[in-house]
C-alpha positions as CSV (number, residue, x, y, z in Angstrom):
1,X,0.0,0.0,0.0
2,X,1.1,3.5,-0.7
3,X,1.0,6.2,2.0
4,X,1.5,9.8,1.2
5,X,1.9,11.3,4.7
6,X,4.2,14.3,4.5
7,X,4.4,15.6,8.0
8,X,7.4,17.7,8.8
9,X,8.1,18.6,5.1
10,X,7.0,22.2,5.2
11,X,8.7,24.5,2.7
12,X,8.0,28.0,1.4
13,X,5.4,28.3,-1.2
14,X,6.2,26.7,-4.5
15,X,4.3,29.4,-6.4
16,X,6.5,32.0,-4.7
17,X,9.7,30.2,-5.5
18,X,8.9,29.0,-9.0
19,X,6.4,31.5,-10.5
20,X,7.3,34.8,-8.9
21,X,7.7,37.4,-11.6
22,X,6.1,35.3,-14.2
23,X,5.2,37.5,-17.2
24,X,4.0,35.0,-19.7
25,X,0.3,35.1,-20.6
26,X,-1.3,31.8,-21.6
27,X,-2.9,31.9,-25.0
28,X,-6.6,31.0,-24.8
29,X,-7.1,29.3,-28.2
30,X,-5.7,27.9,-31.4
31,X,-6.7,30.7,-33.8
32,X,-4.1,31.1,-36.5
33,X,-2.2,28.0,-35.2
34,X,-2.0,26.2,-38.5
35,X,-0.3,29.1,-40.1
36,X,2.1,29.8,-37.2
37,X,2.9,26.3,-36.1
38,X,6.3,26.3,-37.6
39,X,7.5,29.5,-35.9
40,X,10.2,29.2,-33.3
41,X,9.3,29.8,-29.7
42,X,5.9,28.2,-29.4
43,X,4.3,24.9,-28.4
44,X,0.8,23.6,-28.8
45,X,-0.6,21.9,-25.7
46,X,-3.8,19.9,-25.4
47,X,-4.8,19.4,-21.8
48,X,-7.7,18.3,-19.6
49,X,-6.1,19.8,-16.5
50,X,-8.2,22.4,-14.5
51,X,-7.6,25.9,-15.8
52,X,-6.4,27.4,-12.5
53,X,-3.6,24.8,-12.3
54,X,-2.8,25.1,-16.0
55,X,-2.5,28.8,-15.8
56,X,0.1,28.8,-13.0
57,X,2.2,26.1,-14.7
58,X,2.1,27.6,-18.1
59,X,2.9,31.1,-16.9
60,X,5.9,29.8,-15.0
61,X,7.1,27.8,-18.1
62,X,6.7,30.8,-20.4
63,X,8.6,33.1,-18.0
64,X,11.5,30.6,-17.7
65,X,11.8,29.7,-21.4
66,X,10.1,32.6,-23.3
67,X,8.3,29.9,-25.3
68,X,4.6,30.8,-26.0
69,X,2.1,28.0,-25.0
70,X,-0.9,27.8,-27.2
71,X,-3.5,25.8,-25.3
72,X,-6.6,23.8,-26.1
73,X,-8.5,22.7,-23.0
74,X,-11.8,20.9,-22.3
75,X,-15.0,21.3,-20.3
76,X,-15.6,19.2,-17.2
77,X,-18.6,17.5,-18.7
78,X,-16.4,15.8,-21.3
79,X,-13.1,15.8,-19.5
80,X,-10.3,14.2,-21.5
81,X,-12.8,12.4,-23.8
82,X,-13.4,15.4,-26.1
83,X,-9.7,16.0,-26.5
84,X,-9.1,12.4,-27.2
85,X,-11.5,12.5,-30.1
86,X,-9.9,15.7,-31.4
87,X,-6.4,14.2,-31.3
88,X,-7.6,11.1,-33.1
89,X,-9.2,13.2,-35.8
90,X,-6.0,15.2,-36.3
91,X,-3.7,12.2,-36.4
92,X,-2.7,12.6,-40.1
93,X,-2.1,16.4,-39.7
94,X,-1.3,16.9,-36.0
95,X,-1.7,20.4,-34.6
96,X,-0.7,19.5,-31.0
97,X,2.8,19.0,-29.7
98,X,2.2,17.9,-26.1
99,X,-0.6,16.0,-24.5
100,X,-1.0,16.6,-20.7
101,X,-3.9,14.7,-19.2
102,X,-5.2,14.9,-15.6
103,X,-5.5,11.1,-15.7
104,X,-3.7,8.2,-17.3
105,X,-6.3,6.0,-19.0
106,X,-7.1,8.0,-22.1
107,X,-3.3,8.6,-22.5
108,X,-2.8,4.8,-22.5
109,X,-5.5,4.2,-25.1
110,X,-4.0,7.0,-27.4
111,X,-0.5,5.5,-27.0
112,X,-1.8,2.1,-28.1
113,X,-3.3,3.8,-31.2
114,X,0.2,5.1,-32.2
115,X,-0.6,8.8,-31.6
116,X,2.5,9.4,-29.4
117,X,6.2,9.2,-30.1
118,X,9.3,8.8,-27.8
119,X,10.2,12.0,-26.0
120,X,13.9,11.6,-26.2
121,X,14.4,12.5,-22.5
122,X,15.3,10.7,-19.3
123,X,12.7,11.8,-16.7
124,X,13.7,12.4,-13.1
125,X,13.3,9.3,-11.0
126,X,10.1,8.6,-9.1
127,X,11.0,9.4,-5.5
128,X,8.5,7.1,-3.8
129,X,9.5,3.4,-4.2
130,X,5.8,2.4,-4.2
131,X,5.4,4.3,-7.5
132,X,8.6,3.3,-9.2
133,X,7.9,1.6,-12.6
134,X,4.2,1.9,-12.1
135,X,3.3,5.4,-13.4
136,X,5.4,5.4,-16.6
137,X,4.9,3.6,-19.8
138,X,7.3,0.7,-20.3
139,X,8.1,1.9,-23.8
140,X,8.7,5.5,-22.7
141,X,5.7,6.9,-24.6
142,X,4.2,8.6,-21.5
143,X,5.2,9.5,-18.0
144,X,3.2,10.1,-14.8
145,X,3.4,12.9,-12.2
146,X,1.3,14.9,-9.8
147,X,-1.2,12.5,-8.2
148,X,-4.8,13.0,-7.0
149,X,-7.0,10.4,-5.3
150,X,-10.6,9.2,-5.5
151,X,-12.4,10.0,-2.3
152,X,-15.8,10.1,-0.7
153,X,-17.0,13.7,-0.2
154,X,-19.2,13.9,2.8
155,X,-21.4,16.7,4.2
156,X,-19.8,18.0,7.4
157,X,-21.8,17.3,10.5
158,X,-24.2,15.0,8.8
159,X,-23.0,11.8,10.4
160,X,-21.5,10.7,13.7
161,X,-18.0,9.4,13.2
162,X,-19.1,5.8,13.6
163,X,-21.8,6.3,10.9
164,X,-19.5,7.7,8.2
165,X,-19.3,5.2,5.3
166,X,-15.7,4.0,4.8
167,X,-16.2,1.6,1.8
168,X,-18.0,1.9,-1.5
169,X,-20.1,-1.2,-0.8
170,X,-21.6,0.5,2.2
171,X,-23.3,3.1,0.0
172,X,-26.0,0.5,-1.0
173,X,-27.3,0.5,2.6
174,X,-30.9,1.6,3.2
175,X,-29.8,4.4,5.5
176,X,-28.1,6.2,2.5
177,X,-31.1,5.8,0.2
178,X,-31.3,8.8,-2.2
179,X,-28.5,10.6,-0.5
180,X,-25.5,9.4,-2.6
181,X,-24.2,10.9,-5.9
182,X,-21.5,10.2,-8.5
183,X,-20.4,11.8,-11.8
184,X,-21.6,10.2,-15.0
185,X,-19.0,7.5,-15.7
186,X,-18.7,8.3,-19.4
187,X,-16.2,11.0,-18.7
188,X,-13.4,11.9,-16.3
189,X,-11.9,10.1,-13.4
190,X,-15.2,8.3,-12.6
191,X,-14.8,6.4,-15.9
192,X,-11.3,5.3,-14.8
193,X,-12.6,4.3,-11.4
194,X,-15.3,2.1,-12.8
195,X,-12.7,0.5,-15.2
196,X,-10.4,-0.1,-12.2
197,X,-13.1,-2.1,-10.4
198,X,-13.5,-4.2,-13.5
199,X,-9.8,-4.7,-13.9
200,X,-9.3,-5.6,-10.3
201,X,-12.5,-7.4,-9.2
202,X,-14.3,-8.3,-12.4
203,X,-17.2,-7.2,-14.5
204,X,-19.8,-9.0,-12.4
205,X,-18.7,-7.2,-9.2
206,X,-19.1,-3.7,-10.9
207,X,-22.5,-4.6,-12.3
208,X,-23.8,-5.9,-8.9
209,X,-22.5,-2.8,-7.1
210,X,-24.0,-0.4,-9.6
211,X,-27.4,-2.3,-9.5
212,X,-27.3,-1.9,-5.7
213,X,-26.6,1.8,-6.1
214,X,-29.4,2.3,-8.5
215,X,-31.8,0.4,-6.3
216,X,-30.8,2.7,-3.5
217,X,-31.6,5.9,-5.5
218,X,-28.1,7.0,-6.5
219,X,-28.0,10.4,-8.3
220,X,-25.9,10.9,-11.4
221,X,-24.3,14.3,-12.1
222,X,-22.4,15.8,-15.0
223,X,-19.0,16.1,-13.2
224,X,-17.1,15.7,-9.9
225,X,-17.3,19.4,-9.0
226,X,-21.1,19.3,-9.4
227,X,-21.2,16.3,-7.1
228,X,-19.4,18.3,-4.5
229,X,-21.7,21.3,-4.9
230,X,-24.7,19.0,-4.4
231,X,-23.1,17.9,-1.1
232,X,-22.5,21.5,0.0
233,X,-26.1,22.4,-0.9
234,X,-27.5,19.3,1.0
235,X,-29.0,17.8,-2.1
236,X,-27.0,14.7,-1.2
237,X,-24.9,13.7,1.8
238,X,-22.2,11.6,0.1
239,X,-20.6,11.7,-3.3
240,X,-17.8,9.9,-5.2
241,X,-15.3,12.6,-6.3
242,X,-11.6,13.5,-6.3
243,X,-9.4,15.0,-3.7
244,X,-8.9,18.3,-5.7
245,X,-12.6,18.9,-5.8
246,X,-13.0,18.5,-2.1
247,X,-10.0,20.8,-1.4
248,X,-11.5,23.4,-3.7
249,X,-14.8,23.2,-1.9
250,X,-13.1,23.7,1.4
251,X,-11.2,26.7,0.0
252,X,-14.6,28.1,-0.8
253,X,-15.8,27.5,2.7
254,X,-18.2,24.8,1.7
255,X,-19.1,22.2,4.4
256,X,-17.6,19.2,2.6
257,X,-15.0,16.8,4.0
258,X,-12.9,14.1,2.5
259,X,-13.3,10.5,3.7
260,X,-10.7,8.1,2.3
261,X,-11.9,4.6,1.6
262,X,-10.6,2.0,4.2
263,X,-8.7,-1.0,3.1
264,X,-10.2,-4.4,3.8
265,X,-8.3,-6.4,6.3
266,X,-6.4,-9.5,5.1
267,X,-8.9,-12.3,4.6
268,X,-11.9,-10.0,5.0
269,X,-14.8,-11.1,2.8
270,X,-17.3,-8.4,1.8
271,X,-20.8,-9.0,2.9
272,X,-23.2,-9.8,0.1
273,X,-25.2,-7.0,-1.5
274,X,-29.0,-7.1,-1.7
275,X,-28.8,-8.6,-5.2
276,X,-26.9,-11.6,-4.0
277,X,-23.2,-12.6,-4.6
278,X,-20.2,-11.1,-3.0
279,X,-19.9,-7.4,-2.3
280,X,-17.3,-4.9,-3.7
281,X,-13.9,-5.4,-2.0
282,X,-12.1,-2.2,-0.8
283,X,-8.5,-1.6,-1.9
284,X,-8.3,1.9,-0.5
285,X,-8.4,5.3,-2.1
286,X,-7.5,5.0,-5.8
287,X,-4.5,7.1,-6.9
288,X,-4.6,9.0,-10.2
289,X,-1.5,10.4,-11.8
290,X,-1.3,13.2,-14.4
291,X,0.3,12.0,-17.6
292,X,2.3,13.7,-20.3
293,X,3.2,12.5,-23.8
294,X,4.6,14.0,-27.1
295,X,2.2,13.9,-30.0
296,X,3.6,12.0,-33.0
297,X,4.5,14.4,-35.8
298,X,3.8,17.5,-33.8
299,X,5.2,20.6,-35.5
300,X,7.4,21.9,-32.6
301,X,9.5,19.1,-31.4
302,X,12.2,21.0,-29.5
303,X,9.7,23.2,-27.7
304,X,7.7,20.1,-26.9
305,X,10.7,18.5,-25.3
306,X,11.3,21.5,-23.1
307,X,7.7,21.7,-21.9
308,X,7.7,18.0,-21.1
309,X,11.0,18.3,-19.2
310,X,9.5,21.2,-17.2
311,X,6.4,19.2,-16.3
312,X,8.5,16.3,-15.0
313,X,11.6,18.1,-13.5
314,X,10.1,19.5,-10.4
315,X,8.8,23.1,-10.9
316,X,5.4,22.0,-12.3
317,X,4.9,19.5,-9.5
318,X,5.8,22.1,-6.9
319,X,3.2,24.5,-8.4
320,X,0.6,21.8,-8.6
321,X,1.2,20.8,-5.0
322,X,1.0,24.4,-3.7
323,X,-2.2,25.1,-5.8
324,X,-5.7,24.6,-4.6
325,X,-5.6,21.2,-6.3
326,X,-2.8,20.0,-3.9
327,X,-1.6,17.3,-6.3
328,X,0.9,15.0,-4.5
329,X,4.4,15.0,-6.2
330,X,5.8,11.8,-7.7
331,X,9.3,13.1,-8.7
332,X,10.0,16.2,-6.5
333,X,12.1,15.3,-3.5
334,X,10.5,16.2,-0.2
335,X,13.8,18.0,0.8
336,X,13.6,20.3,-2.2
337,X,13.2,24.0,-1.2
338,X,10.0,24.4,-3.1
339,X,8.2,21.4,-1.6
340,X,5.1,22.7,0.2
341,X,3.6,21.4,3.4
342,X,1.2,18.7,2.3
343,X,0.5,17.2,5.7
344,X,-3.1,18.3,5.6
345,X,-3.6,16.6,2.2
346,X,-2.0,13.2,2.8
347,X,-3.7,10.2,1.3
348,X,-3.6,7.2,3.7
349,X,-3.1,3.7,2.2
350,X,-3.4,5.0,-1.4
351,X,-4.1,2.3,-4.0
352,X,-2.5,2.4,-7.4
353,X,-4.0,-0.3,-9.7
354,X,-2.3,-1.6,-12.8
355,X,-2.9,1.4,-15.1
356,X,-2.6,-0.5,-18.4
357,X,-5.1,-3.1,-17.2
358,X,-7.5,-0.4,-16.2
359,X,-7.3,1.2,-19.6
360,X,-7.9,-2.2,-21.2
361,X,-11.0,-2.7,-19.1
362,X,-12.5,0.6,-20.1
363,X,-14.8,-0.7,-22.8
364,X,-16.2,-3.4,-20.6
365,X,-16.7,-1.0,-17.8
366,X,-18.6,1.5,-20.0
367,X,-20.8,-1.3,-21.3
368,X,-21.8,-2.2,-17.8
369,X,-22.3,1.5,-16.8
370,X,-24.4,2.2,-19.8
371,X,-26.6,-0.9,-19.2
372,X,-27.1,-0.1,-15.5
373,X,-27.1,3.7,-15.3
374,X,-28.1,4.5,-18.9
375,X,-26.0,6.1,-21.6
376,X,-25.5,9.8,-22.2
């Protein structure tokens, strides 16, 4: 198991150290990009990362290198998926140079389709031994960094401590009827989470759990941040979401807390759900790294290399960790001067599934989700 406790590693703000004096301004679109793609000093980035994190990282990169970043982002409702479709459509005449995703599974599928090429760099080593060799592609086509985790968002004060659900299978209990929500699994990290259940526990376990959730009145929303808002507004009490969405809610003063899924004890057998059969085992809070890759045939190879090095070499992870997202660094040493205090954002017993196996289970998981929850 992977623990990310960081007590005692307080450092001065990464944004102050890395991004102070940044003067670059992030370009908001790709207008004129085809005509200018060959010019020196620019790089085209496709990214599903939240805008407030992107802005800080891009501004720091532009200030350090004087390279202009031309960005195409995505909406939360179609996180990553819309960009994947665009990258596939442009494969014969690529416009993008760098792919930076807030999750690994779409990246893995694109790599399997031949849309990426070797980056020609040796990334900094992963500092936590539990991650070594597990967040990078074996063939070097993509690398992972800056992790988040899946989490239960819970309305503050709604439950006594002993009543707080600690495992996903508990959410099918009658006492939570109509009070649980999740984002539509067609998009974003919920999609990867459902595929991880299939890859780890099997198709039948996911189907049974989702049937139990539907029977218990689960509410389906259009994104993780909307799930968190529903908790804050007392529309629901519990929601499946990501750590960064909970941290953002707390920054806004919303009454939402993070509850990390507990790991089943060795030999523990989940109790059967109402529909019969074994319940959903609990492996702990699922870890989700960001991923970066170089687009095959992209027009600005040298600038792409420099941006990828920046994302992996420490400054970007320091900015992400100090941002409201509080991503947990994978490559930045804790003794580095820009490493922020992350003790309040530690992820206990983090679970990193086989990322490639999860990507391969995606189609099966979506078939199950569509059948049980409905498409759309």
